TIGULO-528804 format. One record per residue (C-alpha): residue number from 0; chain; x, y, z. Coordinates in steps of 0.2 Angstrom, whole numbers. Layout:
// residues N
R  resi  chain     c1     c2     c3
R   NUM      A      X      Y      Z
...
END
This chain:
// residues 205
R  resi  chain     c1     c2     c3
R     0      A   -207    253    859
R     1      A   -211    265    874
R     2      A   -219    281    869
R     3      A   -204    290    877
R     4      A   -192    281    865
R     5      A   -202    286    849
R     6      A   -195    301    839
R     7      A   -205    317    837
R     8      A   -213    312    820
R     9      A   -219    295    827
R    10      A   -226    301    843
R    11      A   -235    316    835
R    12      A   -242    304    822
R    13      A   -249    293    835
R    14      A   -255    307    845
R    15      A   -265    314    829
R    16      A   -273    297    826
R    17      A   -289    289    833
R    18      A   -279    278    844
R    19      A   -284    280    862
R    20      A   -266    283    868
R    21      A   -256    294    868
R    22      A   -269    307    872
R    23      A   -270    323    882
R    24      A   -262    316    898
R    25      A   -247    310    888
R    26      A   -245    326    878
R    27      A   -246    336    895
R    28      A   -232    325    902
R    29      A   -221    328    886
R    30      A   -224    347    887
R    31      A   -220    347    905
R    32      A   -203    338    901
R    33      A   -200    351    887
R    34      A   -203    365    900
R    35      A   -192    358    913
R    36      A   -178    354    900
R    37      A   -178    373    896
R    38      A   -174    376    914
R    39      A   -159    365    913
R    40      A   -154    374    897
R    41      A   -154    390    907
R    42      A   -143    381    920
R    43      A   -130    375    907
R    44      A   -129    393    901
R    45      A   -126    399    918
R    46      A   -113    388    926
R    47      A    -95    392    924
R    48      A    -98    410    921
R    49      A    -89    422    933
R    50      A   -104    434    933
R    51      A   -114    420    941
R    52      A   -101    412    952
R    53      A   -111    416    968
R    54      A   -126    406    963
R    55      A   -117    392    954
R    56      A   -120    380    968
R    57      A   -139    384    968
R    58      A   -140    382    949
R    59      A   -131    365    950
R    60      A   -144    359    963
R    61      A   -158    366    953
R    62      A   -152    357    937
R    63      A   -151    340    947
R    64      A   -169    342    952
R    65      A   -174    347    935
R    66      A   -166    332    927
R    67      A   -175    321    939
R    68      A   -192    329    935
R    69      A   -188    328    916
R    70      A   -185    310    917
R    71      A   -200    307    928
R    72      A   -212    316    916
R    73      A   -206    306    901
R    74      A   -210    290    911
R    75      A   -227    297    915
R    76      A   -231    297    896
R    77      A   -231    278    897
R    78      A   -239    277    914
R    79      A   -254    288    908
R    80      A   -257    276    893
R    81      A   -256    261    905
R    82      A   -268    269    917
R    83      A   -281    273    903
R    84      A   -281    256    896
R    85      A   -293    249    910
R    86      A   -305    263    907
R    87      A   -306    261    889
R    88      A   -310    243    892
R    89      A   -323    247    905
R    90      A   -332    258    892
R    91      A   -334    243    882
R    92      A   -344    233    895
R    93      A   -362    231    891
R    94      A   -373    243    901
R    95      A   -384    229    907
R    96      A   -369    220    915
R    97      A   -371    220    934
R    98      A   -353    222    937
R    99      A   -351    237    925
R   100      A   -353    251    938
R   101      A   -340    244    950
R   102      A   -327    241    936
R   103      A   -330    258    929
R   104      A   -328    266    946
R   105      A   -312    258    949
R   106      A   -306    262    931
R   107      A   -311    280    933
R   108      A   -301    282    949
R   109      A   -286    273    941
R   110      A   -287    285    926
R   111      A   -285    300    938
R   112      A   -270    294    946
R   113      A   -257    298    933
R   114      A   -264    315    928
R   115      A   -263    319    946
R   116      A   -245    314    947
R   117      A   -241    324    931
R   118      A   -249    339    940
R   119      A   -239    337    955
R   120      A   -223    334    946
R   121      A   -225    349    934
R   122      A   -229    360    949
R   123      A   -212    356    956
R   124      A   -205    361    939
R   125      A   -214    378    939
R   126      A   -206    381    956
R   127      A   -189    377    949
R   128      A   -192    388    934
R   129      A   -195    403    946
R   130      A   -178    400    953
R   131      A   -170    398    936
R   132      A   -178    414    930
R   133      A   -171    423    946
R   134      A   -154    416    946
R   135      A   -150    411    929
R   136      A   -140    420    915
R   137      A   -149    435    909
R   138      A   -144    429    891
R   139      A   -156    414    894
R   140      A   -170    422    903
R   141      A   -182    420    888
R   142      A   -179    401    889
R   143      A   -184    402    908
R   144      A   -200    411    902
R   145      A   -204    398    889
R   146      A   -201    384    901
R   147      A   -214    392    913
R   148      A   -226    393    899
R   149      A   -224    375    894
R   150      A   -226    369    912
R   151      A   -242    379    915
R   152      A   -249    372    899
R   153      A   -244    354    905
R   154      A   -252    358    922
R   155      A   -269    364    914
R   156      A   -269    350    902
R   157      A   -266    336    915
R   158      A   -280    344    926
R   159      A   -293    342    912
R   160      A   -289    323    912
R   161      A   -293    323    930
R   162      A   -309    333    930
R   163      A   -316    323    915
R   164      A   -315    307    925
R   165      A   -320    313    942
R   166      A   -336    320    934
R   167      A   -341    302    930
R   168      A   -337    295    947
R   169      A   -351    290    958
R   170      A   -340    290    974
R   171      A   -342    309    976
R   172      A   -331    310    992
R   173      A   -316    303    982
R   174      A   -320    313    967
R   175      A   -321    329    977
R   176      A   -305    326    986
R   177      A   -296    324    969
R   178      A   -305    339    962
R   179      A   -300    349    977
R   180      A   -282    344    976
R   181      A   -281    348    957
R   182      A   -290    365    959
R   183      A   -278    369    973
R   184      A   -263    366    962
R   185      A   -270    376    948
R   186      A   -274    390    959
R   187      A   -256    391    966
R   188      A   -245    387    952
R   189      A   -254    394    937
R   190      A   -252    412    944
R   191      A   -234    408    948
R   192      A   -230    403    930
R   193      A   -239    419    924
R   194      A   -228    429    936
R   195      A   -212    421    929
R   196      A   -218    425    911
R   197      A   -223    443    915
R   198      A   -206    446    924
R   199      A   -197    439    909
R   200      A   -207    448    896
R   201      A   -205    465    905
R   202      A   -186    462    905
R   203      A   -184    458    887
R   204      A   -197    468    878
END
């Protein structure tokens, strides 16, 4: 059974175990899916309301994009587990094996690929949350803020799964390129998520 098809009890029980997967990457993808789902909740509570008729088309477009991102992030839970498998296997290669370094290097690069995809995807979600917070029903604005918080956590969590692997890579050019992209996403979208939270907080406190 795929991780995305497990119930919450099953998934979190496996997450809490000593099993290699799911881990931080899969957890980040799940949290990101939860965050963007809250955006769609805002949308559902907005469409059809006379007060928001002028932004209904915008909200419906946002909801369509958000649903695509939600599904993608759930799929990335499984993808993250698959991309970590070769690295887990590589760590088991004897250190005196002449092929170990090459296998390890390739596995490290592969292990970075899905966390980077999670970061990119959740950044798209944060941008959507900003619009949901601006245009959505005032009655659901707290959900937009909560969604932004979840998406920020997912972004930061996925970044740790990039940096822990790039740190061990011998190909520093590739490692530094991945680190630069990851840091750039953090620098741009964490403040955006914080701004959404602050705006929401000020409106409801």
